C-alpha positions in Angstrom: 0.0 0.0 0.0 1.4 3.4 -1.0 2.0 6.0 1.8 0.3 9.3 1.5 2.3 11.9 -0.4 1.6 14.3 2.5 3.8 12.2 4.8 6.6 11.4 2.4 10.2 12.6 2.6 12.1 12.8 -0.6 15.3 10.7 -0.6 18.0 10.1 -3.3 18.2 6.5 -4.5 21.3 5.8 -2.4 19.5 6.9 0.8 16.3 5.2 -0.2 17.4 1.7 -1.2 21.0 1.4 -2.6 23.5 2.3 0.1 24.4 -0.1 2.9 22.7 2.2 5.4 19.7 3.0 3.2 16.2 3.4 4.7 14.8 0.1 3.3 18.0 -1.8 4.3 18.2 -0.7 7.9 14.7 0.5 8.7 13.2 3.8 9.7 14.5 4.1 13.3 18.1 3.1 12.5 18.1 5.5 9.5 16.8 8.3 11.7 19.4 7.6 14.4 22.3 7.4 11.9 21.4 10.7 10.4 20.3 12.4 13.6 16.9 13.4 12.3 13.2 12.7 12.9 11.0 12.0 9.9 8.0 13.4 11.8 9.9 16.7 12.1 10.9 16.6 8.5 7.4 16.0 7.3 6.1 18.8 9.6 8.6 21.2 8.3 8.0 20.3 4.6 4.2 20.8 5.2 4.8 24.2 6.8 7.1 25.1 3.9 4.4 24.1 1.4 1.7 26.0 3.2 3.8 29.1 3.2 4.7 28.7 -0.4 1.0 28.2 -1.3 0.3 31.4 0.6 3.0 33.3 -1.3 5.5 33.3 1.6 8.3 30.7 1.1 11.0 30.4 3.7 14.5 30.5 2.3 15.8 28.1 4.9 15.0 24.4 5.5 15.4 22.9 9.0 14.7 19.4 10.1 13.1 20.4 13.4 12.1 23.8 14.7 
């Protein structure tokens, strides 16, 4: 079953499936820990960025967590 596009985080092919530490090789939690990020925070930030862009106000800086 496909995940909603509203909760997806774009990854390059290496990070997604190809590299030894890729998301689908090590799992979500290990991937987050290795990179020091939270997908929940990334999704929240991307959604805020999109809402700002849709309203004509795009932030010039991307952060993983506020």
